[in-house]
FIVOPA-632212 format. One record per residue: residue in three letters; y, x negated, z negated of N, C-alpha, C in turn. Coordinates in steps of 0.02 Angstrom, whole numbers, plus 50000, padded with zeros to 5 digits. Atoms other than C-alpha are relative to their C-alpha. Example, Ala and Ser with C-alpha at 12.3 -4.5 7.8 and 13.67 -1.06 7.14 Angstrom:
2
ALA499414995550000497754938549610500604995550000
SER499415004250003499474931649643500555003949963
//
This chain:
515
UNK499634993749987501034937952051500834997849990
UNK499315002850020502614931851962500354994850040
UNK499715005949954502814915752062500175002950068
UNK499824996449937502744926452217500605004250006
UNK499434997050010504124937152159500574996150004
UNK499425004450005505174922852114500094996950062
UNK500005003149935504834914852279500395005150056
UNK499654995149953505354931052375500685001149982
UNK499254999450029506964932552267500444992550027
UNK499665006549977507424913352310500095000750075
UNK499954999249925507024917852502500595005150019
UNK499444995149993508164932552484500664998349993
UNK499295002950009509684923352425500134995150055
UNK499865003049938509544912352585500225005050051
UNK499774997549936509874926052692500785000850009
UNK499334998849985511494929152774500165008249982
UNK499834992550013512444945452740499855004550035
UNK500394995649956511924954052892499335001249982
UNK500774997950009510144951252856499795002349938
UNK500154997350070510194955252677500145008250009
UNK499884993049988510984972452732499415004050038
UNK500604997149968509534975752857499404999349956
UNK500585001450044508304968452730500025006849945
UNK500024994550048508934982452598499865006050042
UNK500064993249955509014995652742499195001350011
UNK500875000449988507074990852778499725002049934
UNK500244997150065506664992852595500105006749984
UNK499804992449998507545009252595499505004850030
UNK500524996549948506495015652743499325000849982
UNK500665000850025504945008852669499785003549942
UNK500064996350063505165017852507499965007250015
UNK499974993549998505415034652590499215002149995
UNK500774996950011503475038152611499844999449937
UNK500245001350069503205032152435500385006449962
UNK499584994250041504585044852380499725006250018
UNK500364993149982503715059252478499365000649971
UNK500704999450032502075054952404500115001049937
UNK499904998550067502835054852232500245007149992
UNK499874992550000503655071652268499405004149994
UNK500684995649991501935079052330499665000049940
UNK500475000550072501035072052166500415004049948
UNK499704997450057502445078752065500025007149991
UNK500134992249991502275095952136499325002249985
UNK500624998750025500445094852117499765000349927
UNK500014999750075500575090451941500315004849963
UNK499804992950030501715104751908499635006450000
UNK500424994049993500615117751973499264999049957
UNK500635002650039499115107651883500235002649923
UNK499734998250073500125109751715500105007949987
UNK500084993250003500375128251751499365003649990
UNK500644996950005498595131451773499664998249930
UNK500305002150057498175121351615500315003749943
UNK499644996850044499485130851518499695007849991
UNK500364993250005498765148151564499284999849969
UNK500785000650025496875141951527500225000049921
UNK499825000750062497575135351365500225007049953
UNK499734993650034498525151251320499395005649996
UNK500544995150006497075162851363499524998749951
UNK500475003150058495815152451248500335002349943
UNK499714997850061497035154951109500125006849976
UNK499984992450018497225174051127499325002149996
UNK500734998050008495345175351139499864997449925
UNK500095002450074495195165350973500305004149955
UNK499644995450049496515174550894499605005949983
UNK500304993150017495625190450921499344999849966
UNK500715001150025493925183750876500114998449925
UNK499935002150080494555175750703500585003849969
UNK499544996050034495845188850668499765005349960
UNK500234993850055495795202450527500245006650042
UNK499974993449963496055220650569500825001150011
UNK499244999249983498005219050555500114996150064
UNK499865003649941498015205150688499725003550063
UNK500264996249942496825214650801500315005250024
UNK499674993849988497755229950790500744998550039
UNK499305001649973499475220950851499914999350059
UNK500125000849927498555217351013500155006550030
UNK499954994549974498805235351045500665003249986
UNK499444997750026500185240550950500504993649979
UNK499585006250018501585227450958500405000649944
UNK499624998450058502455224650794499605002249935
UNK500514996950055500985231850689499954994549936
UNK500055006150063500665214550599500654998949967
UNK499335001950024502475210250572500205007149943
UNK499884995350049502685227850490499515000149938
UNK500404999450060501135227150384500144994049955
UNK499855005750045501665209450325500574999149975
UNK499325001250032503495212650269500514998550054
UNK499565001449954504305207350425500265006750051
UNK499804993349974505195223350463500364999650054
UNK499495000949933506555217550586499584998350066
UNK500615002749941505205208450697499645006450015
UNK500364993449976504085224550688500355004350032
UNK499644995049970505305235450737500314997950068
UNK499845002449945505945225550877499424999650055
UNK500615000749955504175222350946499835006350029
UNK500284993449985503745241050931500515002750045
UNK499604996249954505315247651016500044997450065
UNK500075003549928505135234851162499405003150030
UNK500614996649971503415241951188500105006650024
UNK499884993549992503975259651184500385000350063
UNK499535000949936505365255651315499594999250050
UNK500435001049937504175247351427499575005150023
UNK500424995149979502915260851419500445005450039
UNK499694994149968504165274551458500324997650073
UNK499735001149939505065265251590499434998750063
UNK500644999849954503375260251682499765006450028
UNK500314993549994502735277851660500505004550047
UNK499574994849964504305286651734500254997150061
UNK499655003549934505025274051863499644993450021
UNK500165006649972504285256651864499434999050037
UNK500565000949955502505259451933500215003450074
UNK499874998149929503315269152085500334995450031
UNK499755006249966504475254752122499534995750023
UNK500495005149993503085242652112499495002550061
UNK500544995649952501885255252210500294999750075
UNK499724999449943503095256552353500264993150025
UNK499785006749979503395237552374499504998550066
UNK500365001349940501975237652512500345003650062
UNK499634997349947503205248352624499635005050035
UNK500454995649959501775260252674500185007949981
UNK500024992650015502035279152682500745002049991
UNK499254998150013504025277552667500205004550061
UNK499784995349953505035291752754500754996750017
UNK499215002349979506745287152852500405005949994
UNK499444994549995508335296652854499915002950065
UNK500104995649946508335310752975500505004449997
UNK499634993850002509435324553032499625005550037
UNK500304995049981508665341253049500365006650005
UNK499724992850008509235359153095499965002949949
UNK500044997150076509825368152963500585006150014
UNK499444994850007511075383252917500594996149999
UNK499275003250009512945380252947500174999749932
UNK499765000150067513775373552792500715001249997
UNK499324997750004515345381252737500334997349929
UNK499665002550065516475371952620500785001050014
UNK499274997449990518235378252583500175004650054
UNK499944995249947518045391552710499974997150068
UNK500205003649942517625378652846499374998750012
UNK500765000849982516055378952938499844993750039
UNK500235007149984515225361952972499395001350043
UNK500525001349953513885356353088499235003949971
UNK500674996850029512165365453078499514993849981
UNK500585006750013511215347353072500174998249926
UNK499935002250074510775343152890499694993550001
UNK500275007150021510465325452841499534999249950
UNK500505000450062508925322252739499904992649990
UNK499985008150015508965304852662499304998449974
UNK500725002750007507255295652650500094995049950
UNK499975004650046506795280852562500404994450035
UNK499575005649992507805265052563499604993449983
UNK500475005050014506605249952561500384993649983
UNK499635005850036508025237752518500105000749924
UNK499984998250058508315246852366499324999549961
UNK500795001550030506415247352329499834993349995
UNK500165007150006506295228852354500364997549939
UNK499625001850057507685226252228499685003149935
UNK500244997350070507045238552087499304997750001
UNK500675002350003505225232852139500034993449963
UNK499955006850037505655215352094500305001249925
UNK499764999650067506625220351937499395002649948
UNK500574996850041505145230351876499404994849986
UNK500475005550002503955215651914500164995249951
UNK499835003550052504995205051803500115002149934
UNK500154995550075505075217951666499234999949984
UNK500785000050020503095217651672499934992549981
UNK500095005950023503225198951652500284998149939
UNK499645000450071504465199751505499705003249959
UNK500324997850044503405211551429499364996249975
UNK500645003750020501835200751441500224992949967
UNK499755005450041502805185751368500135002549932
UNK499844997050061503455196451232499295001649952
UNK500714997350021501625202951200499674993049963
UNK500295005950019501065184751195500354997549934
UNK499705002250059502435180151061499785004149939
UNK500194995450060501945195750960499254997449983
UNK500665002350017500095189550960499994992749962
UNK499965006650039500615171050912500295001149929
UNK499884999650063501595177250768499575004549949
UNK500464997950044500195187650707499624995649979
UNK500455005150025499135173450706500244995749949
UNK499615003650045500465163150619500055002649927
UNK499844996450054500785176250485499375000549957
UNK500574999850039498895177250445499874994249967
UNK500175006950027498725158450427500384999049948
UNK499595001350063500215158250309499805003249945
UNK500244996850063499555171450194499414997549976
UNK500645003350028497925162850192500094993549953
UNK499865006450034498735146950133500455001749943
UNK499584997750061499715157449997500734999850008
UNK499335001149989501365156250083500235006850035
UNK499784994149971502545170250134500404999150064
UNK499775000649932502995173850309500805001249994
UNK499324999349998504875173950363500235006550002
UNK499634993250002505935188650318500465001050056
UNK499484999949958507335195650418500574996049990
UNK499445004350025508655186650324499894992850020
UNK500325006449979507645170850372500094998350071
UNK499934999649920507705175650560500694999450015
UNK499325000049991509535179250547500344993249999
UNK499795005750024509905162950465499734994650045
UNK500315004249947508805153150588500435000950065
UNK499684999049954509685161150723500814997250015
UNK499315002950006511425154850667499974993649979
UNK499995005850030510755138450612499454995650043
UNK500495004249964509175129250678499785002550068
UNK500114995849925508935141850831500705002050031
UNK499344997849983510865143150859499994998450087
UNK500055002049928510615134151035499685005050043
UNK500194994149964509555148951087500395005449994
UNK499574994649991510685161251028500634999750039
UNK499435000749956512185153451121499725000650084
UNK500114999049929511175152051277499615005350024
UNK500334992949982510375169351280500385003050063
UNK499644995849963511835177251374500044995950071
UNK500075003049936512015163051505499424999450037
UNK500724998749970510165164051537500025005950032
UNK500044994549959510295181451573500445000750065
UNK499475000149931511815179551690499634996550054
UNK500355003749950510755165751789499495003450028
UNK500474995649983509315177451802500195004850047
UNK499794993949953510285192251869500324998350056
UNK499545002049946511555182951979499634994350037
UNK500275007549965510505167052034499295001050025
UNK500754999849987508585169452020499785005550035
UNK500224994149972508425187352076500225000450066
UNK499855000949930509455185952227499734995350045
UNK500365005049969508575170652277499255003250014
UNK500614997649994506915179652257500085005650059
UNK499844995549944507585194452361500114996350071
UNK499835002749932508155182152502499254997650024
UNK500675001449968506415174052504499565005750020
UNK500484994349972505565191752514500175002750066
UNK499774999049933506775195652662499714996350052
UNK500065004149951506285181552753499155000650031
UNK500634998249979504475188952769500015008250033
UNK499884993649976505155205352840500254999550071
UNK499565000949923505955210253012500725003249987
UNK499384996350014507525216252919500614996950039
UNK499415002149946508955215053062500325006950015
UNK499554994949982510155225953147499595006050025
UNK500494995149974508745236453224499625003749943
UNK500354997150061507845239053052500454999649939
UNK499564998750062509265245052932499745005249959
UNK500144993250042508725256452798500685003349981
UNK500604996250008508795270152759499775004050061
UNK500144997349932508815275852949499464996950040
UNK500445004849977507735262453007499794994949961
UNK500335003250051506545255052892499734993150033
UNK500325006749979505995236452893499274999849967
UNK500715001350033504195230452851499824992849990
UNK500305006350006503185215852807499764997150066
UNK500215003449935502905203552954499584992749977
UNK500295006950011502165188152866500324994950015
UNK499805006449981502435172152935500325000450076
UNK499725000049924503185177053103500644997350003
UNK499355003249998504935171853062500034993249990
UNK500235007749999504355155053010499754997250062
UNK500275003749945503325153053160500554999650056
UNK499525000849950504875154853271500444993749999
UNK499775006850003505595138653198499564994150027
UNK500515004449970504055129753256499775001850065
UNK500314998249923503795137953432500654998950039
UNK499465002249955504765129153562499955004250071
UNK500084995849943504565143853695500655004550007
UNK499434996449992506035152553774499875007749993
UNK500104993750003506385171353755500535003050048
UNK499514996049958507215180953897500524994850040
UNK499545004849972507995164453968500424997249957
UNK499555003150056508805160753805499634993249970
UNK500295005250037508455144553700499585003649934
UNK500514997950064507045146453572500424998049935
UNK499755000550062507575148753397499934993049968
UNK500115006850025506725132853347500434993850019
UNK499525005149958507795122653481500644999749970
UNK499374999150033509355130153404500004997149927
UNK500015001950064508905127153232499914992349987
UNK500015006550005508345109353264500694996250022
UNK499415004349990509925104453353500585001749944
UNK499484998650050511045112853218499844995249936
UNK500255004450066509975103653078500274992650009
UNK499915007649994510315086153163500704999849996
UNK499305001150010512135089253179500195001449928
UNK499824999850072512225095453003499894993549967
UNK500115006650029511465079852949500494994450016
UNK499575005449968512545068853055500785001449971
UNK499364998650032514125078552991500044998549927
UNK499935001350071513645077252811500054991749986
UNK499845006350006513395058352835500634996750003
UNK499295001949983515045054452918500485002549951
UNK499644996550052515955066952804499964996949934
UNK500065003050077515295058952639500244993050008
UNK499945007450019515385040252669500594997350044
UNK499335001149978516935040852785500585000849947
UNK499504998450047517925048952645499804994649944
UNK500215004650065517005037852507500334993350016
UNK499835008150004517375019552580500795001550032
UNK499415000649995519065024952653500465002149939
UNK499634998550068519615033752480499944994749955
UNK500045007050040518995017952398500494995450012
UNK499585004949970520015007352514500755001649979
UNK499304998050016521635018152488500084997549918
UNK499905000150070521385017452297499974991749989
UNK499935007350021521114998052298500664996750020
UNK499325004449970522704994552409500605003249954
UNK499494997750046523695005952286500024997149936
UNK500185003450056522914996752140500234992649996
UNK499995006449986523184981052210500664996949967
UNK499445002150024524384969652110500574998350060
UNK499495001049960526034967652189500235005650047
UNK499864993149970526044985052265500565003649962
UNK499434997150032527724992752228499935009250001
UNK499984992950009528005012352190499285003349996
UNK500714996950003526105015752152499995007549987
UNK500014992650025526575031952066500165004850055
UNK499734996449952527515037452215499425001150057
UNK500495000349951526025033352338499435006149969
UNK500544995850025524865043052216500175006250009
UNK499704993350004526005057552206500025003850066
UNK500004998049929526105058952390499305003850025
UNK500784998649998524165059352394499855006949971
UNK500164994250041524035071952264500325006250032
UNK499584993549976525325084052340499635002550055
UNK500404996949947524205085852490499405003749987
UNK500404997050021522925090952383500105007549975
UNK499714993850029524075104952307500045005350055
UNK500024994249943524145113752484499325002850013
UNK500774997149995522685125452489499624997850072
UNK500315002049955521415120452614500025006050054
UNK500014994849965521435137552691500665000250051
UNK499365001149947523345134052759499884995050038
UNK499995005849971523115116752799499554999850059
UNK500515000749956521545118352900500155004750063
UNK499774995149952522135133752994500654997550038
UNK499435003049962523795124853036499724994850040
UNK500305005349951522765109853103499635003950052
UNK500374996549941521705122053212500445002250050
UNK499534997349954523185129253290500434993950034
UNK499685005649969524065112453306499614996650061
UNK500325002849947522685105853415499645004750051
UNK500184995249964522345120953509500154998850074
UNK499735000849936522425121853699500695001550022
UNK499304997449994524085129953692500344997349937
UNK499765001850051524535120753534500664995050006
UNK499365004749998526075109953481499794992450032
UNK500265006249973525045093253515500004999950076
UNK500164999549913524475097853701500645001650033
UNK499504998549959526175105153745500534994349995
UNK499625006650002527085089053684499764995650051
UNK500355004849954525865078053777500135002950081
UNK499904997849930526055088953938500695000150018
UNK499435001349988527945089353921500234993150006
UNK499825007949993528115070953903499624997050060
UNK500285002949937527025068554055499464995149990
UNK500525005650026525675057653958499315004050032
UNK500634996949978524305070854015500115005450051
UNK499924995349944524055082054165499715006349985
UNK500314994250029523015095054076499874999649921
UNK500074999650074522755100353901499294996749982
UNK500615002450018521505090153806499545004649959
UNK500504994050036519965101553750499914996849921
UNK500165001750065520125097553565499415003849970
UNK500454995250029519125112653507499505002450058
UNK500514996049952518205117753679499584994050028
UNK500505004949982517345101753713499494997649944
UNK500475000050068515745100253603500114992649969
UNK500035007750026515875080453579500654999449969
UNK499374999950031517695081353543500115003449956
UNK499944997150047517695094053441499654998949934
UNK500255003250054516455086653327500364994449968
UNK499645006150016517415070453322500635002849955
UNK499384997150020518925080553278499925003549927
UNK500104997650078518165090053121499764994349962
UNK500265006150044517495073553053500804996149989
UNK499335002950020519285066253065500445004049965
UNK499714995750043520105081452994499764998949931
UNK500374999450067518825081652853500274993049963
UNK499855005950032519325063352825500765000349972
UNK499334999350024521205067952813500055004349933
UNK500044996550064520715081652694499744997649926
UNK500365002650051519605071552590500084994049965
UNK499785005650034520305054852557500315000349938
UNK499614999350062521565060152420499535001449943
UNK500354999750060520185067452316499474993149980
UNK500345006150012519115051952337500364994749969
UNK499405005050023520645041252304499995000849918
UNK499834998550073520875049552135499384998949955
UNK500565001950031518975047952087500004992249989
UNK500155007650005518845029752126500504996449970
UNK499485002650031520495025052047499754999049929
UNK500185000750071519865029351871499374995449995
UNK500565004550008518205020151911500274992150000
UNK499775006149983519135004951984500364997149940
UNK499655002150054520265003251829499494997549939
UNK500485002550058518665000951713499594994750018
UNK500275005549978517944987251809500264993549952
UNK499725004850039518114971551691500444995150045
UNK499585005849961519584959251759499594994249991
UNK500295006949996518524944851694499634999450054
UNK500435002549949517234946851832500354998050063
UNK499755002549940518584945651967500384993149987
UNK499645007750018519414930051877499374995050006
UNK500635004349999517614922751868499804999250083
UNK500235000749932517314925652050500564995650040
UNK499385004549971519134919052096499834992349984
UNK500085006150015518694903352002499414995750043
UNK500585002149960516974901752095500194999350075
UNK499865000349926517944902852265499745005850037
UNK500264993849958517414920052312500515003150026
UNK499384997049964518514928052439499925007349990
UNK499964993450016519084945552432499525004350020
UNK500524996249963517764952652549499464999249952
UNK500635002250039516394943652440500095003149924
UNK499864996950063517194950252274499875007950004
UNK500064992649990517094968252349499295001350009
UNK500704998649981515284966752407499574998649933
UNK500425003150054514674957652246500315003149942
UNK499814997350052515724966452120500225007449999
UNK499714993550005516704981152163499485005750023
UNK500424994649967515424990452286499385000949946
UNK500604998750044513934988252168500135004549938
UNK499774997950049514974994452018500135007150019
UNK499704992449971515655009752120499315003550007
UNK500664997049990513865014452183499625002149934
UNK500414998850065513125013552003500395006249969
UNK499494994750027514575024251931499995006550035
UNK499914994249956514765036752075499495002250037
UNK500554998749954513055036452149499805007549991
UNK500264992650006512525054252074500625005350033
UNK499384996549955514325060652154499925000250063
UNK500055001849928513985052752311499355005450026
UNK500494995849991512335062552307500255008450013
UNK499804992650009513115078752264500495002050052
UNK499614999349939514475076052396499755000850062
UNK500404999649936513315073452530499695006950008
UNK500364992350007512375090152474500585006050017
UNK499484996450002514085098352471500154999750076
UNK499894999249932514455093252648499635003350045
UNK500554996249957512955100252712500125006649997
UNK499694993750011513675115952646500625000950009
UNK499254999849997515475113152689500145006650043
UNK499754994349956515965131252752500654999450022
UNK499294999849991517805129152742500154996750069
UNK499715004949959518155114452862499795002450074
UNK500314998449931516985120153005500275007950016
UNK499814993549994517395139152989500705000450021
UNK499415000049999519245137352975500264995850060
UNK499725005049944519505123253111499755003950069
UNK500214998149945518325129353242499655006950007
UNK500454994049996517345144653189499364999150031
UNK500605001449952515865135653267499944998350065
UNK499895002449926516445133553432500024993450022
UNK500214995249933516165130053575499335003449995
UNK500474997449999514975142153603499574999650070
UNK500355001949947513775133753731499245002849995
UNK500724997750002512125139653657499835006949998
UNK499924991649995511645156153716499475003249950
UNK500444996150042510425160453572500215000349932
UNK499874998250064510865168853415500754997649989
UNK499355001150007512695165253437500244994349965
UNK499885006750026512635147553379500424996450043
UNK499575003949969514025135353415499884992949991
UNK500105007050004514195116653446500124996849928
UNK499825002050083514965113453270499825003649954
UNK500194994550056514175126753179499484995249952
UNK500455001750045513315120253023499365005149984
UNK500404994350018511795128452954500195005349961
UNK499744995250052512865137152823500395004450045
UNK499494996149956514115143652959499595004450046
UNK500444995849962512675149553068499615004949959
UNK500164993850044511905158152930500445004249984
UNK499484993750014513505167352892500085005350054
UNK499984995949939513615172853074499425004850013
UNK500594995949992511855178053081500115006049950
UNK500044996250055512155187452917500455006550011
UNK499434995649993513895195652950500085002850057
UNK499794997949928514095196853133499465003150028
UNK500684997149957512305199353207499585004349952
UNK500514995450051511545207653041499284997450010
UNK500595001749989510015196753072499754996449929
UNK500095001850074509495196052887499364995250009
UNK500595003149999507775189852920500004992950009
UNK499785006849977508265173953014500444996549947
UNK499465002050045509685172152902499594996649932
UNK500315003050058508445170552748499594994750011
UNK500565005449987507175159352834500544992650000
UNK499575006349999508725146852873500204998949929
UNK499735002350068509295148152687499364996849962
UNK500635004150028507445143252636500024992150024
UNK500065006749958507465129452759500534994149967
UNK499555003250035509065123052694499874997649925
UNK500275002750067508495122752512499514994350010
UNK500565005050011506965113052564500194993250023
UNK499585006549982508095099952662500304996749948
UNK499585001750051509255098452524499604997549948
UNK500415002550057507865096952391499644993350017
UNK500385006249975506875083752491500534994449997
UNK499565006049987508395072652525500354998949923
UNK499745001150063509045075152344499494995149944
UNK500415002550050507465070652252499794991950023
UNK500165007949979507115053952371500594995449989
UNK499355005050014508955048152364500064998849925
UNK499785000750070509185051752182499514995249964
UNK500495004750029507605041052134500064992750028
UNK499795006149970508285027252250500594996949981
UNK499235002350029510025026552164499984994249953
UNK499975004750049510535011252073500195002449922
UNK499954996050072510975023351924499415000649977
UNK500734997450029509205027451906499654993549997
UNK500445006049993508265011451962500284993249954
UNK499715007550033509394996851884500525002549939
UNK499414998250040510365006151750500004994349936
UNK500015005250055509844991851616500504994850022
UNK499515005349975510864979551724500745001149991
UNK499394999250010512374988051695500235001949930
UNK499974997350068512284991651508500454993649967
//
């Protein structure tokens, strides 16, 4: 096996540069199925680990109750009883207070929000005849508005209530575990931790948990909960025709997802799936060119400025940095007007007699897509130049000196030294940049707004990315259900690409070679 590997390596060294490139590309494509299989196995292992965790925890709870004394068993029903009875006053008070708050909240409000999550039997807002209303001596309409349920509010508070239930179950499990631990310590003749021990640990050995508590709550309320709500909306018919509280929406199961895989037209319009497929394809094409054009051209500019013999290096860097100082909001809108049909560029070309009619920079689909890629290069090169400049300065000069002694030409030095080193150091950034370009809202929205609009379904344009189409579905069309589906699909596409590419990057596979 070792001899075969050595033979393959020697055979690879005989390949020409183009053949090596295609050989690496072939290996990359061949590794994709393996990466997908590893991803599926990882997902399966994740759920298997969760199942084993619950089985293990359940067994431990049962054993704790069987082997526990009266105090430990009582703490199963009265949280904090074990801590209070064994001198852990602060823990006992916190556990007991949390249980009281949970019971009061669930009895007064929580169960109602959770029960209404089925959206059955809800009442809509309506206007009913009533007596005239006199306010400040002025008589108003006889119609009286009776406000009904708001199932969007029900969904939000229902999710919060379910999360509160999960939080209670976790706290109850911690309470049982602490009761078991205290019983074992006392049986060994040791003293359980007191309040001052807990406070000392919170500021010493457990200080990381104390510091991360507030950021974790922030992530829960401002990231996790909105994502859960978005996923739930994808299984409803929430749109402009079903807007609470006057027109309630309800659960529709997988109907919204079926539209992505159904290639039938509706009323002469293109199927939602066809529009999604075309925009997804364009999004991936855009992200590829927007990422790698900026990467290699920015690297080229940095290498040119850093080259020995180039004068006024600080001036060239300053000029490029100044382009970053101008907000993209201003520069992109200016470029959009500059290349419009009645813009300065077309007017100059017409007056000069070089063209007979205005060039459709933004109204022709193909030309508009090329233009947004070119403008993104103009915007992105300065950023990439600054990033690659720092990396290029850290490449050991001895490598280039040895290569020149061996007779390597500049292009060979770039392929064998500069590019591998750059890909190793900036590989994670390159992946992040690719994902960021898939969700690059500013360039597309400020330049074209998604135009030209030649697709008759859902108001999608030829230059729309998934993110700009999602924005239009949400803000303009109020089609929240389909926007939620697109958001989920964007997450899945980004997650799959990230996991596959991340595991194929030199930074991960060949880390020891650059130590």
